[in-house]
C-alpha positions in Angstrom: 80.7 78.0 107.4 80.9 79.8 104.0 79.8 83.1 105.6 82.6 82.8 108.2 85.2 82.1 105.5 84.0 85.1 103.6 84.2 87.3 106.6 87.7 86.0 107.4 88.9 86.8 103.9 87.4 90.3 104.0 89.2 90.8 107.4 92.4 89.6 105.9 92.2 92.0 102.9 91.4 94.9 105.3 94.4 93.9 107.5 96.8 94.0 104.6 95.2 97.2 103.2 95.9 98.9 106.6 99.5 97.6 106.6 100.0 99.1 103.1 98.4 102.3 104.3 101.1 102.5 107.0 103.6 102.2 104.1 101.9 104.6 101.7 101.4 107.4 104.2 105.1 108.1 104.9 106.0 107.4 101.2 103.6 110.1 100.1 105.0 112.6 102.6 108.6 111.8 102.0 108.5 111.6 98.2 105.8 114.2 97.5 105.5 116.7 100.3 108.9 116.7 101.9 110.8 118.0 98.8 108.6 121.0 98.8 109.3 121.6 102.5 113.1 121.2 102.1 113.2 123.6 99.1 111.2 126.1 101.2 113.7 125.7 104.0 116.5 126.7 101.8 117.9 123.4 100.4 119.2 124.0 96.8 117.0 122.4 94.2 119.7 120.1 92.9 120.2 118.7 96.4 116.5 118.2 96.8 116.4 116.2 93.5 119.5 114.2 94.5 117.9 113.4 97.9 114.7 112.3 96.3 116.7 109.9 94.0 118.7 108.7 97.0 115.6 107.8 98.9 114.4 105.4 96.2 117.5 103.3 96.4 116.5 101.3 99.5 113.3 100.2 97.7 115.3 99.1 94.6 118.0 97.3 96.7 115.8 95.8 99.5 116.3 92.3 98.0 119.9 92.5 99.3 118.8 92.2 102.9 115.5 90.5 102.3 117.1 87.1 103.0 117.6 88.2 106.6 113.9 88.9 107.0 113.0 85.5 105.4 115.4 83.5 107.6 116.2 85.4 110.9 113.0 84.2 112.5 112.0 81.9 115.3 109.0 81.0 117.6 109.2 84.4 119.2 110.5 86.4 116.3 108.4 86.2 113.1 107.4 88.6 110.4 105.2 90.5 112.9 108.3 91.3 114.9 110.2 92.5 111.8 107.3 94.8 110.9 107.1 96.1 114.5 110.7 97.0 114.7 110.6 98.6 111.3 107.6 100.7 112.0 109.0 101.9 115.4 112.2 102.9 113.5 110.1 104.6 110.8 108.4 106.8 113.5 111.6 107.5 115.4 113.4 108.8 112.3 110.6 111.2 111.6 110.2 112.4 115.2 112.8 115.2 115.0 110.8 116.6 112.1 107.8 116.9 114.4 109.5 118.6 117.3 112.2 120.8 115.7 112.0 123.5 112.9 113.0 122.0 109.6 115.5 124.7 108.8 117.5 123.6 111.9 117.6 120.0 110.6 118.7 120.6 107.0 122.2 119.3 107.6 121.0 115.9 109.0 117.7 115.6 107.1 119.3 113.4 104.5 120.4 110.9 107.1 117.1 110.9 108.9 115.1 110.4 105.7 117.5 107.7 104.4 117.3 105.8 107.7 113.5 106.1 107.4 113.6 104.8 103.8 115.7 101.7 104.8 113.2 101.0 107.7 110.2 101.4 105.4 111.7 99.1 102.8 112.4 96.5 105.4 108.8 96.8 106.6 107.6 96.3 103.0 109.7 93.1 102.7 108.2 91.6 105.8 104.6 92.6 104.9 105.0 91.1 101.5 106.6 87.9 102.8 103.7 87.6 105.3 101.1 88.0 102.5 102.8 85.4 100.3 102.6 82.9 103.2 99.1 83.6 104.4 97.0 84.7 101.4 95.6 81.8 99.3 96.4 81.9 95.6 92.8 82.2 94.5 92.4 85.3 96.7 95.6 87.1 95.9 94.2 89.4 93.2 91.6 90.9 95.4 94.0 91.1 98.3 96.7 93.0 96.3 93.9 95.3 95.0 93.1 96.2 98.6 96.8 96.6 99.4 97.3 99.0 96.6 94.2 100.9 97.6 95.5 101.3 101.1 98.9 102.4 99.7 97.3 105.0 97.5 95.0 106.4 100.2 98.0 106.9 102.4 100.0 108.6 99.6 97.1 110.9 98.7 96.4 112.0 102.3 100.0 112.6 103.3 101.5 113.5 99.9 98.8 115.8 98.5 96.5 116.9 101.3 99.4 117.3 103.8 100.8 120.4 102.2 97.3 122.0 102.3 96.8 121.0 105.9 100.1 122.6 106.9 98.6 126.0 106.3 96.1 125.4 109.1 97.7 123.1 111.7 101.4 123.5 110.8 104.0 121.2 109.4 105.0 119.8 112.9 101.4 118.7 113.5 101.2 117.0 110.2 104.4 115.0 110.9 103.1 114.1 114.4 99.8 112.8 112.8 101.9 110.8 110.3 103.9 109.2 113.1 100.7 108.4 115.0 99.3 106.7 112.0 102.4 104.6 111.6 102.5 103.5 115.2 98.8 103.1 115.8 98.7 100.3 113.2 100.9 98.3 115.5 97.9 97.6 117.7 96.1 96.0 114.8 99.3 94.1 113.9 99.5 92.5 117.3 95.7 91.8 117.7 95.0 90.5 114.2 95.2 86.7 113.7 96.3 87.4 110.1 99.7 88.6 111.4 100.8 85.1 112.7 100.9 83.1 109.5 104.5 82.1 110.0 104.2 81.2 113.7 104.0 77.4 112.9 106.8 77.4 110.3 110.3 78.5 111.2 113.6 78.3 109.2 114.5 75.2 111.2 111.9 73.3 109.3 112.9 74.7 105.9 115.7 73.9 103.4 118.9 75.9 103.9 118.8 79.4 102.5 121.6 78.8 100.0 120.1 75.7 98.5 116.7 77.4 98.2 118.2 80.5 96.5 120.1 78.3 94.1 117.0 76.3 93.3 115.0 79.5 92.7 117.7 81.0 90.5 117.7 77.8 88.5 114.0 78.1 87.7 112.9 79.3 84.4 109.9 81.1 86.0 112.2 83.4 88.0 114.0 84.8 85.0 110.8 85.0 82.9 109.1 86.8 85.8 112.0 89.3 86.0 111.7 89.9 82.3 108.0 90.6 82.6 108.6 92.9 85.5 111.2 94.8 83.5 108.9 95.4 80.5 105.1 95.0 81.2 104.8 98.4 82.9 106.9 100.4 80.4 103.9 102.1 78.8 102.3 103.3 81.9 105.6 104.2 83.7 106.6 106.4 80.8 103.2 108.1 80.6 102.9 108.4 84.4 106.3 109.9 84.8 105.8 112.5 82.1 102.1 113.1 82.6 102.6 116.3 84.7 104.9 118.1 82.2 102.7 116.7 79.4 99.5 118.2 80.7 101.3 121.5 81.5 102.6 121.7 77.9 99.0 121.0 76.8 97.5 124.2 78.4 96.6 122.7 81.8 97.3 124.9 84.8 99.2 123.7 87.8 96.3 123.8 90.2 94.2 121.6 87.9 97.0 119.2 87.5 97.4 118.9 91.2 93.7 118.1 91.7 93.9 115.7 88.8 96.7 113.7 90.5 95.4 113.9 94.0 91.7 113.0 93.3 91.1 111.6 89.9 94.4 109.6 89.4 94.3 108.1 92.9 90.6 107.4 92.6 90.9 105.7 89.2 93.8 103.6 90.4 92.0 102.4 93.5 88.9 101.5 91.5 91.0 99.8 88.8 93.0 97.9 91.5 89.9 96.6 93.4 88.1 95.7 90.2 91.1 94.2 88.6 92.0 92.1 91.6 88.4 90.7 91.7 88.6 89.9 87.9 92.1 88.4 88.2 91.0 85.9 90.9 88.3 84.7 88.5 89.9 85.0 85.1 93.5 84.1 86.2 96.3 86.4 87.3 98.4 85.9 84.3 95.6 86.3 81.8 94.5 89.6 83.3 98.1 90.8 83.3 98.1 90.2 79.5 94.7 91.9 79.1 95.8 94.9 81.2 98.9 95.4 79.2 96.8 95.4 76.0 94.3 97.8 77.5 97.1 100.2 78.6 98.4 100.2 75.0 94.9 101.0 73.8 94.5 103.8 76.3 97.8 105.3 75.2 96.7 105.2 71.6 93.5 106.9 72.6 95.4 109.6 74.5 97.8 110.3 71.7 94.9 110.3 69.2 93.0 112.8 71.3 96.1 115.0 71.4 97.2 114.8 67.8 94.0 114.3 65.9 91.3 116.0 68.1 93.8 118.6 69.6 92.3 118.0 73.0 93.8 120.3 75.7 93.6 121.0 79.4 90.9 119.2 81.3 89.6 117.5 78.2 92.9 115.7 77.8 92.8 114.8 81.5 89.5 113.1 80.8 91.1 111.0 78.1 93.9 110.0 80.5 91.6 108.7 83.3 91.0 105.3 81.6 94.8 104.8 81.5 94.9 105.0 85.3 92.0 102.5 85.7 94.0 100.0 83.7 97.2 100.8 85.6 95.4 99.8 88.8 94.3 96.6 87.2 97.8 95.7 86.0 99.3 96.5 89.4 96.9 94.3 91.3 97.0 91.4 88.8 100.8 91.5 88.3 101.6 91.7 92.0 99.3 88.6 92.5 101.1 86.8 89.7 104.5 87.7 91.2 103.3 86.3 94.6 102.3 83.1 92.7 105.8 82.9 91.3 107.5 83.3 94.7 108.6 80.4 96.8 107.0 81.0 100.3 110.2 79.9 102.1 112.0 82.9 100.6 109.0 85.0 99.6 110.3 88.3 100.9 113.6 87.9 98.9 112.1 86.6 95.6 109.1 89.1 95.6 111.5 91.9 96.4 113.6 91.0 93.4 110.5 91.2 91.2 109.6 94.6 92.7 113.1 95.8 92.2 112.7 94.9 88.5 109.5 96.9 88.3 111.5 99.9 89.8 114.1 99.4 87.1 111.3 99.4 84.5 110.2 102.7 85.8 113.7 104.1 85.6 114.5 103.0 82.0 111.0 103.7 80.6 111.0 107.3 82.0 114.6 108.0 80.9 114.0 106.7 77.3 110.6 108.4 77.0 112.0 111.7 78.3 114.7 111.7 75.6 112.1 110.9 72.9 109.7 113.5 74.2 112.5 116.2 73.9 112.8 115.3 70.2 109.9 113.8 68.3 107.5 114.7 71.1 105.3 113.2 73.8 103.2 111.1 71.4 106.2 109.2 70.0 107.5 108.7 73.5 104.2 107.2 74.7 103.9 104.9 71.7 107.5 103.6 71.9 107.0 102.8 75.6 103.7 101.1 74.8 105.3 99.0 72.1 108.1 97.9 74.6 105.5 96.8 77.1 104.0 94.4 74.5 107.1 92.3 74.7 105.7 91.0 78.0 103.0 89.3 76.1 105.7 87.1 74.5 107.0 86.1 77.9 103.8 85.4 79.7 103.0 82.1 77.9 106.4 80.8 78.7 105.6 80.7 82.4 105.0 77.1 83.7 101.5 76.2 84.8 102.5 75.8 88.5 105.2 77.5 90.5 105.6 78.2 94.2 107.3 76.0 96.8 110.0 74.1 94.8 107.4 72.4 92.7 108.7 73.5 89.4 111.2 71.5 87.4 114.5 73.4 87.2 116.3 73.9 83.9 
């Protein structure tokens, strides 16, 4: 019996890792590889930058339509149906890029990619809502670790390796393979028993959406969780956002930086996520969030010390940065598990999307502030200020109630 349960949990983690791979693959291509292709096709650099910024908006604003995913369900239309429609749309919006030269699509590329981003963000809402309903709380750390691993593998393959592969098989073939990856996961989606967690619970058996939203907004844990999401990742978001220019200004060449991000950063974050998820389920999700924040601050102190005191440069400085990415993986897995714990399953897609939107805002403000500081006092000061800001999450974590979830918490 215990062996069967263990196999079922492993299969569940693999299922959600594959679902996140289907998210990460197009994200890697659209956010990392496509800007290079568009610039090569003649799009002005300012338009490329504006498009990249535009494509992040659906991910920050997905909580606005997440209530539809949570409540527009029935016996024949659950989260699996939402994921299916979203993934079909994701492939269809990329299809013109696989059959027509990119230079002939420059005028409509923005609309195609924006439609793809909205579809992908909707897929993300449905997958997260399904995970909140189906993954038991004691297993969420390991599951989110696997999910982030799948996401990172997809990003690495289609964000970094795709540009190299285009030299041999062509850009059209790369896009065709990407679409095939997105659509082929639909077979697993419909065959796996882990995709039917909401089949026995429909909105007809749940409180009205408006009352549930009001109850969630009246919870102390909701606002504390948003505060944590806005601050906990400040240190690593600032360092991660500036790491490329930082290494370049510290005598690293572009080729070495590319290999560092594609191989070592992705590998460290996967290992950190898997290990962190395992530890979080045993130590406690919130406790590991706190320890991961402290560890990231320590890693930033180590990195700044190696730079300013030891005058480390190039690949040596990269080696000092790797522990930071291990801790980033740990914080990602444990914090996502904690945000799942805080989410009411009846509106899990909406509430979890709000937490994720707050983490996106953390990335925005942390990089913006750190960039201004780096232009003045320097990178070291920028990293240390962001690290100090992330420590504010340690004040908020103890304020969370012992138990949250489905309307169990006493409102304010």
